C-alpha positions as CSV (number, residue, x, y, z in Angstrom):
1,X,108.0,96.4,90.6
2,X,107.0,93.5,88.7
3,X,107.1,95.6,85.7
4,X,109.8,98.1,86.5
5,X,112.4,95.2,86.8
6,X,111.5,93.2,83.8
7,X,111.8,96.4,81.8
8,X,115.4,97.0,83.6
9,X,116.3,93.3,83.2
10,X,116.2,93.7,79.0
11,X,118.0,97.2,79.2
12,X,120.9,95.3,81.6
13,X,120.4,91.9,81.8
14,X,124.8,90.5,80.4
15,X,125.9,94.1,79.6
16,X,128.7,95.5,81.2
17,X,128.5,99.2,82.7
18,X,130.6,101.5,80.6
19,X,129.3,104.6,83.7
20,X,128.4,103.5,86.7
21,X,127.0,106.4,89.5
22,X,125.3,105.2,93.0
23,X,124.6,109.2,94.1
24,X,124.1,108.1,98.3
25,X,126.2,109.3,100.9
26,X,127.0,105.3,102.3
27,X,127.8,104.2,98.8
28,X,129.5,107.1,97.5
29,X,132.8,104.8,97.1
30,X,131.2,101.7,94.7
31,X,132.5,101.7,91.5
32,X,130.1,99.6,89.5
33,X,131.9,100.7,86.1
34,X,133.0,97.8,84.8
35,X,131.2,95.1,86.0
36,X,128.5,92.7,84.3
37,X,125.6,92.7,85.1
38,X,123.7,89.6,85.6
39,X,120.0,90.0,86.3
40,X,117.2,92.3,87.5
41,X,114.8,90.5,89.7
42,X,112.0,92.1,92.2
43,X,111.4,90.3,95.3
44,X,107.4,92.3,96.7
45,X,108.3,95.8,96.5
46,X,112.2,95.1,96.5
47,X,114.3,95.4,93.7
48,X,117.9,93.6,93.1
49,X,120.3,94.2,90.2
50,X,122.5,91.7,90.5
51,X,126.0,91.2,89.1
52,X,128.4,88.6,88.0
53,X,131.1,89.0,90.5
54,X,128.6,88.2,93.2
55,X,127.3,91.9,94.2
56,X,124.3,93.2,94.9
57,X,122.3,96.5,94.4
58,X,119.2,96.3,96.1
59,X,116.5,99.8,96.3
60,X,113.0,100.5,97.5
61,X,110.9,102.7,95.4
62,X,108.6,103.4,98.4
63,X,105.8,105.8,96.6
64,X,107.9,108.4,94.8
65,X,110.2,106.2,93.3
66,X,111.3,105.3,89.4
67,X,113.6,104.2,86.7
68,X,113.8,105.6,83.3
69,X,115.5,103.7,80.5
70,X,116.6,104.3,77.3
71,X,119.6,104.7,75.1
72,X,122.7,106.1,76.1
73,X,122.4,109.9,76.2
74,X,118.4,109.9,76.3
75,X,117.5,113.3,77.7
76,X,116.1,112.3,81.7
77,X,112.7,112.9,82.4
78,X,113.4,114.0,86.2
79,X,116.3,117.0,87.1
80,X,119.0,115.5,87.5
81,X,119.7,116.0,91.0
82,X,117.1,113.6,91.8
83,X,119.4,110.9,90.4
84,X,120.3,108.3,92.9
85,X,121.8,105.8,90.5
86,X,123.4,106.0,87.0
87,X,124.2,103.0,85.0
88,X,125.1,103.4,81.4
89,X,125.8,100.4,79.1
90,X,126.8,100.7,75.8
91,X,123.7,99.8,74.2
92,X,121.2,101.3,76.9
93,X,121.0,103.6,79.8
94,X,118.9,103.4,83.3
95,X,118.7,105.8,85.8
96,X,116.5,106.1,89.1
97,X,115.4,108.6,90.5
98,X,113.8,109.2,94.4
99,X,114.9,106.0,95.5
100,X,115.0,104.8,98.6
101,X,117.5,102.3,101.3
102,X,119.8,102.0,99.0
103,X,122.2,99.3,99.6
104,X,125.0,97.1,98.2
105,X,125.4,93.5,99.4
106,X,126.9,90.4,98.8
107,X,123.8,88.5,96.9
108,X,124.1,85.6,98.9
109,X,123.3,87.4,101.9
110,X,119.8,89.0,100.1
111,X,118.0,87.3,103.3
112,X,119.6,90.5,105.3
113,X,117.1,92.9,103.3
114,X,114.6,90.4,102.3
115,X,114.3,87.9,105.2
116,X,111.1,89.0,106.8
117,X,109.2,88.9,103.7
118,X,106.4,87.0,103.4
119,X,106.0,84.6,100.5
120,X,106.1,86.5,97.2
121,X,103.2,86.2,94.8
122,X,104.9,86.7,91.5
123,X,107.8,84.7,92.2
124,X,108.5,82.1,89.5
125,X,109.2,79.9,91.9
126,X,105.6,79.4,93.7
127,X,104.5,76.2,94.2
128,X,102.0,74.7,97.0
129,X,104.0,74.9,99.5
130,X,104.0,79.1,99.2
131,X,100.1,78.4,99.2
132,X,100.3,77.0,101.8
133,X,102.9,79.6,104.0
134,X,101.0,82.3,102.7
135,X,97.9,81.3,104.2
136,X,99.4,80.4,107.3
137,X,101.2,83.7,107.5
138,X,97.7,85.1,107.1
139,X,95.6,83.7,109.7
140,X,98.2,83.9,112.5
141,X,96.3,86.7,113.7
142,X,92.2,85.7,113.3
143,X,91.4,89.1,114.6
144,X,93.3,91.2,112.3
145,X,91.1,93.2,109.8
146,X,92.0,91.9,105.9
147,X,92.7,95.3,104.7
148,X,95.6,95.6,107.1
149,X,97.2,92.3,106.8
150,X,97.4,92.4,103.0
151,X,99.1,94.6,102.8
152,X,101.7,93.5,105.6
153,X,104.8,92.8,103.7
154,X,106.1,90.4,106.3
155,X,102.7,88.3,105.6
156,X,102.3,88.8,101.6
157,X,105.2,90.4,99.6
158,X,103.9,92.8,96.6
159,X,100.4,93.9,97.4
160,X,100.1,97.9,97.8
161,X,97.6,100.0,98.7
162,X,95.3,99.6,95.3
163,X,95.6,96.5,94.9
164,X,94.2,96.3,98.5
165,X,91.0,97.3,97.5
166,X,90.8,95.6,94.2
167,X,91.3,92.1,96.0
168,X,88.8,93.0,98.8
169,X,86.4,94.2,96.2
170,X,86.7,90.6,94.1
171,X,86.7,88.8,97.3
172,X,83.3,90.1,98.0
173,X,84.2,91.2,101.4
174,X,84.7,94.4,103.5
175,X,88.4,95.6,104.2
176,X,88.0,95.5,107.7
177,X,86.6,92.0,107.9
178,X,88.3,89.5,110.2
179,X,90.8,87.5,108.4
180,X,89.8,84.4,110.3
181,X,86.3,84.9,109.2
182,X,87.9,83.8,105.8
183,X,88.8,81.1,103.6
184,X,92.7,82.0,103.9
185,X,93.5,80.2,100.8
186,X,90.8,81.4,98.4
187,X,92.4,84.9,99.4
188,X,95.9,83.9,98.6
189,X,94.6,82.4,95.2
190,X,92.8,85.5,94.7
191,X,95.5,87.9,95.6
192,X,98.1,86.5,93.3
193,X,95.8,85.9,90.6
194,X,94.9,90.0,90.9
195,X,98.5,90.5,90.6
196,X,99.4,88.4,88.2
197,X,96.6,89.7,85.6
198,X,97.7,93.6,86.8
199,X,101.5,92.4,86.1
200,X,100.9,90.9,82.7
201,X,98.2,93.3,81.7
202,X,99.7,97.1,82.6
203,X,96.4,97.6,84.4
204,X,96.3,98.1,88.1
205,X,92.4,96.0,87.7
206,X,94.1,93.4,85.2
207,X,91.5,94.2,82.8
208,X,92.8,96.3,79.3
209,X,91.4,99.7,79.1
210,X,90.3,99.2,82.9
211,X,92.3,101.3,85.2
212,X,90.7,100.1,88.2
213,X,87.4,98.2,89.8
214,X,86.8,99.7,92.4
215,X,89.5,102.0,93.9
216,X,89.4,105.8,93.3
217,X,85.5,105.3,91.8
218,X,82.7,106.9,92.9
219,X,79.9,104.4,92.2
220,X,80.0,100.8,92.1
221,X,80.6,99.5,88.2
222,X,78.9,96.4,89.5
223,X,75.4,97.4,91.6
224,X,75.5,101.5,90.9
225,X,75.7,102.0,94.5
226,X,77.9,105.1,95.8
227,X,81.8,103.9,96.7
228,X,82.4,104.5,100.4
229,X,86.2,106.2,101.1
230,X,87.6,105.4,104.0
231,X,91.3,105.4,106.4
232,X,92.4,101.8,108.0
233,X,94.9,101.5,109.9
234,X,96.7,103.1,112.6
235,X,96.9,107.1,112.8
236,X,100.4,107.3,111.8
237,X,100.0,104.1,108.6
238,X,96.5,105.2,107.9
239,X,95.9,104.6,104.2
240,X,92.9,105.3,101.7
241,X,90.7,102.8,101.5
242,X,87.6,102.2,98.6
243,X,84.7,99.7,99.2
244,X,81.2,99.4,97.8
245,X,79.3,99.0,100.5
246,X,76.7,96.4,99.3
247,X,78.4,94.2,97.1
248,X,81.0,93.9,100.2
249,X,79.8,92.2,103.1
């Protein structure tokens, strides 16, 4: 989401919309044509397109949403019936496909959709207070499993299922480890560093040329032990998790 927002910001910030469509029943009457985009910002997994007149278009990609940017008139890479937002300016075009949870709200009221989130690990305003609050939220329930806590957006905003496995691997701990047994401040530091390197270097591992460290792997890159693939979480929300039974304790 961090990279998506950066790409959209480059394409739209400061530009006036010459063609604006939101193909969603709840927003069918929303008129974006003529409005000027102020900025595009990510908050965790949420995307905020802020306009100069004080309105914000909020979107969530979930698992299948994506944005395509390019020059006006560029061919769309997904079928037209899957387009949910079309924003065209004199020099660029941004099309959002399979978007979820689209909302239009005053920029001053963004807390309505973001207020439940924990500290955003990629927030440019991150400081010592942010880190302390993240550590506090992480350890509210000391018996909660590390992997489950990491993907809870109310605890830390921005971590997805792949990064969950990567962070546990970097910590050398099993995803099922109770968070009360860990140094919460260290967990937050490692998690934030992992997301920052991934965003900056364009790979989920955070290392150029290496897609992931442990997620999706058959053998551990450190010790060569067969990687275990399990499911973690309640049945309805369980997610595939990868770990090394030797390197992670």
